[in-house]
PDB file with one MODEL, atoms N, CA, C and O in Angstrom:
MODEL        1
ATOM      1  N   UNK A   1      37.758  17.603  -7.205  1.00  0.00           N
ATOM      2  CA  UNK A   1      37.276  16.408  -7.850  1.00  0.00           C
ATOM      3  C   UNK A   1      35.888  16.049  -7.275  1.00  0.00           C
ATOM      4  O   UNK A   1      35.650  16.080  -6.067  1.00  0.00           O
ATOM      5  N   UNK A   2      35.018  15.717  -8.189  1.00  0.00           N
ATOM      6  CA  UNK A   2      33.687  15.411  -7.790  1.00  0.00           C
ATOM      7  C   UNK A   2      33.535  13.871  -7.361  1.00  0.00           C
ATOM      8  O   UNK A   2      34.003  12.937  -8.013  1.00  0.00           O
ATOM      9  N   UNK A   3      32.851  13.755  -6.233  1.00  0.00           N
ATOM     10  CA  UNK A   3      32.595  12.286  -5.827  1.00  0.00           C
ATOM     11  C   UNK A   3      31.412  11.756  -6.586  1.00  0.00           C
ATOM     12  O   UNK A   3      30.369  12.405  -6.673  1.00  0.00           O
ATOM     13  N   UNK A   4      31.590  10.480  -7.179  1.00  0.00           N
ATOM     14  CA  UNK A   4      30.389   9.985  -7.853  1.00  0.00           C
ATOM     15  C   UNK A   4      29.243   9.654  -7.080  1.00  0.00           C
ATOM     16  O   UNK A   4      29.467   9.197  -5.960  1.00  0.00           O
ATOM     17  N   UNK A   5      28.001   9.796  -7.461  1.00  0.00           N
ATOM     18  CA  UNK A   5      26.823   9.420  -6.583  1.00  0.00           C
ATOM     19  C   UNK A   5      26.749   7.945  -6.699  1.00  0.00           C
ATOM     20  O   UNK A   5      26.863   7.341  -7.766  1.00  0.00           O
ATOM     21  N   UNK A   6      26.547   7.385  -5.508  1.00  0.00           N
ATOM     22  CA  UNK A   6      26.509   5.920  -5.410  1.00  0.00           C
ATOM     23  C   UNK A   6      24.882   5.499  -5.506  1.00  0.00           C
ATOM     24  O   UNK A   6      24.019   6.103  -4.869  1.00  0.00           O
ATOM     25  N   UNK A   7      24.651   4.566  -6.244  1.00  0.00           N
ATOM     26  CA  UNK A   7      23.200   4.057  -6.304  1.00  0.00           C
ATOM     27  C   UNK A   7      23.218   2.853  -5.774  1.00  0.00           C
ATOM     28  O   UNK A   7      24.120   2.102  -6.148  1.00  0.00           O
ATOM     29  N   UNK A   8      22.317   2.404  -4.859  1.00  0.00           N
ATOM     30  CA  UNK A   8      22.118   1.158  -4.184  1.00  0.00           C
ATOM     31  C   UNK A   8      21.405   0.404  -5.072  1.00  0.00           C
ATOM     32  O   UNK A   8      20.397   0.843  -5.624  1.00  0.00           O
ATOM     33  N   UNK A   9      21.892  -0.823  -5.281  1.00  0.00           N
ATOM     34  CA  UNK A   9      21.167  -1.792  -6.031  1.00  0.00           C
ATOM     35  C   UNK A   9      20.060  -2.421  -5.357  1.00  0.00           C
ATOM     36  O   UNK A   9      20.222  -2.674  -4.163  1.00  0.00           O
ATOM     37  N   UNK A  10      18.906  -2.736  -5.933  1.00  0.00           N
ATOM     38  CA  UNK A  10      17.807  -3.522  -5.171  1.00  0.00           C
ATOM     39  C   UNK A  10      18.224  -4.991  -5.167  1.00  0.00           C
ATOM     40  O   UNK A  10      19.016  -5.436  -5.998  1.00  0.00           O
ATOM     41  N   UNK A  11      17.686  -5.706  -4.236  1.00  0.00           N
ATOM     42  CA  UNK A  11      17.790  -7.064  -4.121  1.00  0.00           C
ATOM     43  C   UNK A  11      17.083  -7.957  -4.912  1.00  0.00           C
ATOM     44  O   UNK A  11      16.000  -7.502  -5.282  1.00  0.00           O
ATOM     45  N   UNK A  12      17.341  -9.082  -5.294  1.00  0.00           N
ATOM     46  CA  UNK A  12      16.548  -9.981  -6.179  1.00  0.00           C
ATOM     47  C   UNK A  12      15.152 -10.153  -5.711  1.00  0.00           C
ATOM     48  O   UNK A  12      14.194 -10.121  -6.483  1.00  0.00           O
ATOM     49  N   UNK A  13      15.041 -10.362  -4.252  1.00  0.00           N
ATOM     50  CA  UNK A  13      13.859 -10.594  -3.693  1.00  0.00           C
ATOM     51  C   UNK A  13      12.864  -9.295  -3.689  1.00  0.00           C
ATOM     52  O   UNK A  13      11.647  -9.440  -3.804  1.00  0.00           O
ATOM     53  N   UNK A  14      13.393  -8.200  -3.569  1.00  0.00           N
ATOM     54  CA  UNK A  14      12.447  -6.994  -3.715  1.00  0.00           C
ATOM     55  C   UNK A  14      12.117  -6.883  -5.192  1.00  0.00           C
ATOM     56  O   UNK A  14      10.977  -6.507  -5.464  1.00  0.00           O
ATOM     57  N   UNK A  15      13.013  -7.178  -6.254  1.00  0.00           N
ATOM     58  CA  UNK A  15      12.703  -6.962  -7.594  1.00  0.00           C
ATOM     59  C   UNK A  15      11.672  -7.993  -7.866  1.00  0.00           C
ATOM     60  O   UNK A  15      10.787  -7.659  -8.654  1.00  0.00           O
ATOM     61  N   UNK A  16      11.623  -9.189  -7.356  1.00  0.00           N
ATOM     62  CA  UNK A  16      10.694 -10.343  -7.788  1.00  0.00           C
ATOM     63  C   UNK A  16       9.314  -9.890  -7.221  1.00  0.00           C
ATOM     64  O   UNK A  16       8.298  -9.905  -7.915  1.00  0.00           O
ATOM     65  N   UNK A  17       9.339  -9.460  -5.834  1.00  0.00           N
ATOM     66  CA  UNK A  17       8.056  -9.083  -5.245  1.00  0.00           C
ATOM     67  C   UNK A  17       7.410  -7.822  -5.882  1.00  0.00           C
ATOM     68  O   UNK A  17       6.184  -7.748  -5.969  1.00  0.00           O
ATOM     69  N   UNK A  18       8.211  -6.847  -6.322  1.00  0.00           N
ATOM     70  CA  UNK A  18       7.725  -5.794  -6.972  1.00  0.00           C
ATOM     71  C   UNK A  18       7.169  -6.104  -8.409  1.00  0.00           C
ATOM     72  O   UNK A  18       6.275  -5.421  -8.910  1.00  0.00           O
ATOM     73  N   UNK A  19       7.717  -7.109  -9.000  1.00  0.00           N
ATOM     74  CA  UNK A  19       7.344  -7.531 -10.357  1.00  0.00           C
ATOM     75  C   UNK A  19       6.092  -8.214 -10.269  1.00  0.00           C
ATOM     76  O   UNK A  19       5.212  -8.021 -11.108  1.00  0.00           O
ATOM     77  N   UNK A  20       5.943  -9.072  -9.222  1.00  0.00           N
ATOM     78  CA  UNK A  20       4.765  -9.745  -8.977  1.00  0.00           C
ATOM     79  C   UNK A  20       3.587  -8.838  -8.525  1.00  0.00           C
ATOM     80  O   UNK A  20       2.447  -9.076  -8.922  1.00  0.00           O
ATOM     81  N   UNK A  21       3.837  -7.884  -7.764  1.00  0.00           N
ATOM     82  CA  UNK A  21       2.829  -6.823  -7.516  1.00  0.00           C
ATOM     83  C   UNK A  21       2.403  -6.060  -8.652  1.00  0.00           C
ATOM     84  O   UNK A  21       1.196  -5.844  -8.755  1.00  0.00           O
ATOM     85  N   UNK A  22       3.295  -5.552  -9.643  1.00  0.00           N
ATOM     86  CA  UNK A  22       2.929  -5.091 -10.790  1.00  0.00           C
ATOM     87  C   UNK A  22       2.040  -5.931 -11.573  1.00  0.00           C
ATOM     88  O   UNK A  22       0.956  -5.513 -11.978  1.00  0.00           O
ATOM     89  N   UNK A  23       2.465  -7.090 -11.795  1.00  0.00           N
ATOM     90  CA  UNK A  23       1.632  -8.073 -12.564  1.00  0.00           C
ATOM     91  C   UNK A  23       0.252  -8.306 -11.957  1.00  0.00           C
ATOM     92  O   UNK A  23      -0.705  -8.646 -12.654  1.00  0.00           O
ATOM     93  N   UNK A  24       0.176  -8.122 -10.685  1.00  0.00           N
ATOM     94  CA  UNK A  24      -1.248  -8.371  -9.996  1.00  0.00           C
ATOM     95  C   UNK A  24      -1.958  -7.055 -10.123  1.00  0.00           C
ATOM     96  O   UNK A  24      -3.169  -7.109 -10.340  1.00  0.00           O
ATOM     97  N   UNK A  25      -1.427  -5.972 -10.027  1.00  0.00           N
ATOM     98  CA  UNK A  25      -2.143  -4.579 -10.086  1.00  0.00           C
ATOM     99  C   UNK A  25      -2.476  -4.320 -11.568  1.00  0.00           C
ATOM    100  O   UNK A  25      -3.513  -3.763 -11.931  1.00  0.00           O
ATOM    101  N   UNK A  26      -1.530  -4.760 -12.379  1.00  0.00           N
ATOM    102  CA  UNK A  26      -1.716  -4.532 -13.936  1.00  0.00           C
ATOM    103  C   UNK A  26      -1.547  -5.766 -14.743  1.00  0.00           C
ATOM    104  O   UNK A  26      -0.543  -5.974 -15.424  1.00  0.00           O
ATOM    105  N   UNK A  27      -2.649  -6.657 -14.643  1.00  0.00           N
ATOM    106  CA  UNK A  27      -2.453  -8.030 -15.197  1.00  0.00           C
ATOM    107  C   UNK A  27      -2.229  -7.847 -16.739  1.00  0.00           C
ATOM    108  O   UNK A  27      -2.826  -7.014 -17.420  1.00  0.00           O
ATOM    109  N   UNK A  28      -1.277  -8.748 -17.207  1.00  0.00           N
ATOM    110  CA  UNK A  28      -0.974  -8.651 -18.739  1.00  0.00           C
ATOM    111  C   UNK A  28      -2.193  -9.034 -19.436  1.00  0.00           C
ATOM    112  O   UNK A  28      -3.053  -9.714 -18.877  1.00  0.00           O
ATOM    113  N   UNK A  29      -2.309  -8.592 -20.725  1.00  0.00           N
ATOM    114  CA  UNK A  29      -3.422  -9.026 -21.649  1.00  0.00           C
ATOM    115  C   UNK A  29      -3.137 -10.469 -22.267  1.00  0.00           C
ATOM    116  O   UNK A  29      -2.005 -10.891 -22.504  1.00  0.00           O
ATOM    117  N   UNK A  30      -4.188 -11.085 -22.468  1.00  0.00           N
ATOM    118  CA  UNK A  30      -3.838 -12.376 -23.070  1.00  0.00           C
ATOM    119  C   UNK A  30      -4.570 -12.461 -24.483  1.00  0.00           C
ATOM    120  O   UNK A  30      -5.751 -12.129 -24.582  1.00  0.00           O
ATOM    121  N   UNK A  31      -3.881 -12.885 -25.501  1.00  0.00           N
ATOM    122  CA  UNK A  31      -4.369 -13.052 -26.854  1.00  0.00           C
ATOM    123  C   UNK A  31      -5.598 -13.991 -26.868  1.00  0.00           C
ATOM    124  O   UNK A  31      -5.528 -15.102 -26.342  1.00  0.00           O
ATOM    125  N   UNK A  32      -6.732 -13.541 -27.474  1.00  0.00           N
ATOM    126  CA  UNK A  32      -7.841 -14.551 -27.384  1.00  0.00           C
ATOM    127  C   UNK A  32      -8.747 -14.519 -26.334  1.00  0.00           C
ATOM    128  O   UNK A  32      -9.820 -15.116 -26.431  1.00  0.00           O
ATOM    129  N   UNK A  33      -8.401 -13.807 -25.210  1.00  0.00           N
ATOM    130  CA  UNK A  33      -9.195 -13.800 -24.106  1.00  0.00           C
ATOM    131  C   UNK A  33      -9.419 -12.333 -23.818  1.00  0.00           C
ATOM    132  O   UNK A  33      -8.546 -11.682 -23.245  1.00  0.00           O
ATOM    133  N   UNK A  34     -10.494 -11.827 -24.175  1.00  0.00           N
ATOM    134  CA  UNK A  34     -10.873 -10.208 -24.087  1.00  0.00           C
ATOM    135  C   UNK A  34     -10.845  -9.933 -22.454  1.00  0.00           C
ATOM    136  O   UNK A  34     -10.286  -8.948 -21.971  1.00  0.00           O
ATOM    137  N   UNK A  35     -11.532 -10.951 -21.665  1.00  0.00           N
ATOM    138  CA  UNK A  35     -11.859 -10.715 -20.375  1.00  0.00           C
ATOM    139  C   UNK A  35     -10.533 -10.641 -19.439  1.00  0.00           C
ATOM    140  O   UNK A  35     -10.578 -10.138 -18.317  1.00  0.00           O
ATOM    141  N   UNK A  36      -9.345 -11.187 -20.002  1.00  0.00           N
ATOM    142  CA  UNK A  36      -8.287 -11.218 -19.373  1.00  0.00           C
ATOM    143  C   UNK A  36      -7.311  -9.826 -19.397  1.00  0.00           C
ATOM    144  O   UNK A  36      -7.221  -9.188 -20.446  1.00  0.00           O
ATOM    145  N   UNK A  37      -6.747  -9.492 -18.446  1.00  0.00           N
ATOM    146  CA  UNK A  37      -5.813  -8.451 -18.650  1.00  0.00           C
ATOM    147  C   UNK A  37      -6.452  -7.134 -18.228  1.00  0.00           C
ATOM    148  O   UNK A  37      -7.661  -6.984 -18.055  1.00  0.00           O
ATOM    149  N   UNK A  38      -5.422  -6.098 -18.065  1.00  0.00           N
ATOM    150  CA  UNK A  38      -5.896  -4.891 -17.478  1.00  0.00           C
ATOM    151  C   UNK A  38      -5.865  -3.947 -18.698  1.00  0.00           C
ATOM    152  O   UNK A  38      -4.978  -3.974 -19.551  1.00  0.00           O
ATOM    153  N   UNK A  39      -6.966  -3.075 -18.694  1.00  0.00           N
ATOM    154  CA  UNK A  39      -7.069  -1.992 -19.494  1.00  0.00           C
ATOM    155  C   UNK A  39      -6.875  -0.574 -18.739  1.00  0.00           C
ATOM    156  O   UNK A  39      -6.938   0.520 -19.300  1.00  0.00           O
ATOM    157  N   UNK A  40      -6.662  -0.763 -17.563  1.00  0.00           N
ATOM    158  CA  UNK A  40      -6.139   0.481 -16.771  1.00  0.00           C
ATOM    159  C   UNK A  40      -4.794   0.690 -16.733  1.00  0.00           C
ATOM    160  O   UNK A  40      -4.071  -0.302 -16.814  1.00  0.00           O
ATOM    161  N   UNK A  41      -4.268   1.850 -16.620  1.00  0.00           N
ATOM    162  CA  UNK A  41      -3.057   2.374 -16.430  1.00  0.00           C
ATOM    163  C   UNK A  41      -2.178   2.202 -17.835  1.00  0.00           C
ATOM    164  O   UNK A  41      -2.415   1.419 -18.755  1.00  0.00           O
ATOM    165  N   UNK A  42      -1.224   3.052 -17.739  1.00  0.00           N
ATOM    166  CA  UNK A  42      -0.228   2.949 -18.901  1.00  0.00           C
ATOM    167  C   UNK A  42       1.025   2.551 -18.398  1.00  0.00           C
ATOM    168  O   UNK A  42       1.149   2.262 -17.208  1.00  0.00           O
ATOM    169  N   UNK A  43       2.068   2.505 -19.276  1.00  0.00           N
ATOM    170  CA  UNK A  43       3.283   1.920 -18.964  1.00  0.00           C
ATOM    171  C   UNK A  43       4.125   2.957 -18.018  1.00  0.00           C
ATOM    172  O   UNK A  43       5.093   2.558 -17.371  1.00  0.00           O
ATOM    173  N   UNK A  44       3.742   4.143 -17.990  1.00  0.00           N
ATOM    174  CA  UNK A  44       4.190   5.069 -17.096  1.00  0.00           C
ATOM    175  C   UNK A  44       3.736   4.792 -15.675  1.00  0.00           C
ATOM    176  O   UNK A  44       4.517   4.875 -14.726  1.00  0.00           O
ATOM    177  N   UNK A  45       2.417   4.450 -15.541  1.00  0.00           N
ATOM    178  CA  UNK A  45       1.786   4.113 -14.397  1.00  0.00           C
ATOM    179  C   UNK A  45       2.464   2.960 -13.839  1.00  0.00           C
ATOM    180  O   UNK A  45       2.821   2.963 -12.661  1.00  0.00           O
ATOM    181  N   UNK A  46       2.681   1.890 -14.676  1.00  0.00           N
ATOM    182  CA  UNK A  46       3.394   0.577 -14.191  1.00  0.00           C
ATOM    183  C   UNK A  46       4.753   0.950 -13.762  1.00  0.00           C
ATOM    184  O   UNK A  46       5.171   0.382 -12.753  1.00  0.00           O
ATOM    185  N   UNK A  47       5.478   1.763 -14.319  1.00  0.00           N
ATOM    186  CA  UNK A  47       6.977   2.114 -13.963  1.00  0.00           C
ATOM    187  C   UNK A  47       6.738   2.823 -12.467  1.00  0.00           C
ATOM    188  O   UNK A  47       7.398   2.446 -11.499  1.00  0.00           O
ATOM    189  N   UNK A  48       5.934   3.672 -12.383  1.00  0.00           N
ATOM    190  CA  UNK A  48       5.770   4.483 -11.086  1.00  0.00           C
ATOM    191  C   UNK A  48       5.339   3.542  -9.863  1.00  0.00           C
ATOM    192  O   UNK A  48       5.698   3.701  -8.696  1.00  0.00           O
ATOM    193  N   UNK A  49       4.586   2.634 -10.301  1.00  0.00           N
ATOM    194  CA  UNK A  49       4.043   1.545  -9.387  1.00  0.00           C
ATOM    195  C   UNK A  49       5.181   0.686  -8.867  1.00  0.00           C
ATOM    196  O   UNK A  49       5.335   0.410  -7.677  1.00  0.00           O
ATOM    197  N   UNK A  50       5.963   0.288  -9.857  1.00  0.00           N
ATOM    198  CA  UNK A  50       7.306  -0.453  -9.610  1.00  0.00           C
ATOM    199  C   UNK A  50       8.267   0.378  -8.694  1.00  0.00           C
ATOM    200  O   UNK A  50       8.804  -0.113  -7.702  1.00  0.00           O
ATOM    201  N   UNK A  51       8.428   1.568  -9.068  1.00  0.00           N
ATOM    202  CA  UNK A  51       9.468   2.444  -8.285  1.00  0.00           C
ATOM    203  C   UNK A  51       8.932   2.618  -6.788  1.00  0.00           C
ATOM    204  O   UNK A  51       9.657   2.705  -5.797  1.00  0.00           O
ATOM    205  N   UNK A  52       7.708   2.649  -6.797  1.00  0.00           N
ATOM    206  CA  UNK A  52       6.953   3.008  -5.251  1.00  0.00           C
ATOM    207  C   UNK A  52       7.239   1.666  -4.544  1.00  0.00           C
ATOM    208  O   UNK A  52       7.645   1.686  -3.382  1.00  0.00           O
ATOM    209  N   UNK A  53       7.057   0.574  -5.155  1.00  0.00           N
ATOM    210  CA  UNK A  53       7.298  -0.774  -4.540  1.00  0.00           C
ATOM    211  C   UNK A  53       8.686  -0.924  -4.132  1.00  0.00           C
ATOM    212  O   UNK A  53       8.980  -1.370  -3.023  1.00  0.00           O
ATOM    213  N   UNK A  54       9.681  -0.509  -5.128  1.00  0.00           N
ATOM    214  CA  UNK A  54      10.974  -0.626  -4.596  1.00  0.00           C
ATOM    215  C   UNK A  54      11.383   0.266  -3.514  1.00  0.00           C
ATOM    216  O   UNK A  54      12.095  -0.116  -2.585  1.00  0.00           O
ATOM    217  N   UNK A  55      10.910   1.511  -3.639  1.00  0.00           N
ATOM    218  CA  UNK A  55      11.106   2.492  -2.564  1.00  0.00           C
ATOM    219  C   UNK A  55      10.716   1.970  -1.071  1.00  0.00           C
ATOM    220  O   UNK A  55      11.313   2.358  -0.067  1.00  0.00           O
ATOM    221  N   UNK A  56       9.681   1.080  -1.055  1.00  0.00           N
ATOM    222  CA  UNK A  56       9.131   0.620   0.156  1.00  0.00           C
ATOM    223  C   UNK A  56       9.624  -0.830   0.286  1.00  0.00           C
ATOM    224  O   UNK A  56       8.910  -1.600   0.929  1.00  0.00           O
ATOM    225  N   UNK A  57      10.713  -1.264  -0.229  1.00  0.00           N
ATOM    226  CA  UNK A  57      11.364  -2.516   0.055  1.00  0.00           C
ATOM    227  C   UNK A  57      10.419  -3.702  -0.194  1.00  0.00           C
ATOM    228  O   UNK A  57      10.364  -4.647   0.593  1.00  0.00           O
ATOM    229  N   UNK A  58       9.596  -3.618  -1.433  1.00  0.00           N
ATOM    230  CA  UNK A  58       8.803  -4.676  -1.909  1.00  0.00           C
ATOM    231  C   UNK A  58       7.588  -4.664  -1.411  1.00  0.00           C
ATOM    232  O   UNK A  58       6.892  -5.607  -1.786  1.00  0.00           O
ATOM    233  N   UNK A  59       7.015  -3.789  -0.573  1.00  0.00           N
ATOM    234  CA  UNK A  59       5.764  -3.612  -0.047  1.00  0.00           C
ATOM    235  C   UNK A  59       4.966  -2.436  -0.665  1.00  0.00           C
ATOM    236  O   UNK A  59       5.461  -1.310  -0.712  1.00  0.00           O
ATOM    237  N   UNK A  60       3.715  -2.708  -1.143  1.00  0.00           N
ATOM    238  CA  UNK A  60       2.843  -1.729  -1.698  1.00  0.00           C
ATOM    239  C   UNK A  60       1.501  -1.693  -1.101  1.00  0.00           C
ATOM    240  O   UNK A  60       1.016  -2.754  -0.706  1.00  0.00           O
ATOM    241  N   UNK A  61       0.905  -0.694  -0.999  1.00  0.00           N
ATOM    242  CA  UNK A  61      -0.308  -0.495  -0.270  1.00  0.00           C
ATOM    243  C   UNK A  61      -1.533  -0.461  -1.261  1.00  0.00           C
ATOM    244  O   UNK A  61      -1.989   0.576  -1.743  1.00  0.00           O
ATOM    245  N   UNK A  62      -2.040  -1.828  -1.520  1.00  0.00           N
ATOM    246  CA  UNK A  62      -3.152  -1.806  -2.551  1.00  0.00           C
ATOM    247  C   UNK A  62      -4.512  -1.784  -1.924  1.00  0.00           C
ATOM    248  O   UNK A  62      -5.477  -2.064  -2.634  1.00  0.00           O
ATOM    249  N   UNK A  63      -4.670  -1.500  -0.751  1.00  0.00           N
ATOM    250  CA  UNK A  63      -6.076  -1.286  -0.147  1.00  0.00           C
ATOM    251  C   UNK A  63      -6.727  -0.071  -0.673  1.00  0.00           C
ATOM    252  O   UNK A  63      -6.239   1.025  -0.396  1.00  0.00           O
ATOM    253  N   UNK A  64      -7.828  -0.167  -1.436  1.00  0.00           N
ATOM    254  CA  UNK A  64      -8.527   0.937  -1.905  1.00  0.00           C
ATOM    255  C   UNK A  64      -8.962   1.765  -0.706  1.00  0.00           C
ATOM    256  O   UNK A  64      -9.081   1.313   0.432  1.00  0.00           O
ATOM    257  N   UNK A  65      -9.177   2.967  -1.056  1.00  0.00           N
ATOM    258  CA  UNK A  65      -9.553   4.102  -0.061  1.00  0.00           C
ATOM    259  C   UNK A  65     -10.858   3.773   0.614  1.00  0.00           C
ATOM    260  O   UNK A  65     -11.045   3.938   1.819  1.00  0.00           O
ATOM    261  N   UNK A  66     -11.879   3.229  -0.347  1.00  0.00           N
ATOM    262  CA  UNK A  66     -13.291   3.015   0.104  1.00  0.00           C
ATOM    263  C   UNK A  66     -13.404   1.580   0.734  1.00  0.00           C
ATOM    264  O   UNK A  66     -14.507   1.162   1.086  1.00  0.00           O
ATOM    265  N   UNK A  67     -12.355   0.884   0.867  1.00  0.00           N
ATOM    266  CA  UNK A  67     -12.683  -0.485   1.428  1.00  0.00           C
ATOM    267  C   UNK A  67     -12.653  -0.356   2.845  1.00  0.00           C
ATOM    268  O   UNK A  67     -11.992   0.516   3.409  1.00  0.00           O
ATOM    269  N   UNK A  68     -13.470  -1.343   3.537  1.00  0.00           N
ATOM    270  CA  UNK A  68     -13.528  -1.314   4.925  1.00  0.00           C
ATOM    271  C   UNK A  68     -12.161  -1.730   5.692  1.00  0.00           C
ATOM    272  O   UNK A  68     -11.428  -2.615   5.251  1.00  0.00           O
ATOM    273  N   UNK A  69     -11.908  -1.058   6.799  1.00  0.00           N
ATOM    274  CA  UNK A  69     -10.632  -1.549   7.370  1.00  0.00           C
ATOM    275  C   UNK A  69     -10.482  -2.911   8.073  1.00  0.00           C
ATOM    276  O   UNK A  69      -9.404  -3.487   8.218  1.00  0.00           O
ATOM    277  N   UNK A  70     -11.816  -3.417   8.542  1.00  0.00           N
ATOM    278  CA  UNK A  70     -11.891  -4.823   9.141  1.00  0.00           C
ATOM    279  C   UNK A  70     -12.411  -5.819   8.037  1.00  0.00           C
ATOM    280  O   UNK A  70     -12.947  -5.454   6.990  1.00  0.00           O
ATOM    281  N   UNK A  71     -12.214  -6.935   8.353  1.00  0.00           N
ATOM    282  CA  UNK A  71     -12.837  -8.059   7.535  1.00  0.00           C
ATOM    283  C   UNK A  71     -14.213  -8.480   7.918  1.00  0.00           C
ATOM    284  O   UNK A  71     -14.717  -9.422   7.308  1.00  0.00           O
ATOM    285  N   UNK A  72     -14.856  -7.893   8.842  1.00  0.00           N
ATOM    286  CA  UNK A  72     -16.164  -8.344   9.447  1.00  0.00           C
ATOM    287  C   UNK A  72     -17.266  -8.125   8.465  1.00  0.00           C
ATOM    288  O   UNK A  72     -17.312  -7.127   7.746  1.00  0.00           O
ATOM    289  N   UNK A  73     -18.100  -9.027   8.454  1.00  0.00           N
ATOM    290  CA  UNK A  73     -19.190  -8.876   7.329  1.00  0.00           C
ATOM    291  C   UNK A  73     -20.166  -7.907   7.853  1.00  0.00           C
ATOM    292  O   UNK A  73     -20.443  -7.835   9.051  1.00  0.00           O
ATOM    293  N   UNK A  74     -20.738  -7.085   6.843  1.00  0.00           N
ATOM    294  CA  UNK A  74     -21.621  -5.894   7.351  1.00  0.00           C
ATOM    295  C   UNK A  74     -23.082  -6.470   7.245  1.00  0.00           C
ATOM    296  O   UNK A  74     -23.434  -7.211   6.327  1.00  0.00           O
ATOM    297  N   UNK A  75     -23.880  -6.068   8.250  1.00  0.00           N
ATOM    298  CA  UNK A  75     -25.348  -6.647   8.135  1.00  0.00           C
ATOM    299  C   UNK A  75     -26.193  -5.572   7.447  1.00  0.00           C
ATOM    300  O   UNK A  75     -27.389  -5.770   7.232  1.00  0.00           O
TER     301      UNK A  75
ENDMDL
END
């Protein structure tokens, strides 16, 4: 007899945090406002971003690779 694979459910807090992170990374388009919303990424990109967030318990690394590590102003 095969043992069924158990899938752990994500918590509401993690789902909400990841949903907010996806909305921030891929803002939804707004009708009548061409400047609002994201033109980058596809639905697949959004799903992968959400899954990455869930895998990291609601934390995603949004720091761009070319961004400075510290917050000190440069001269």
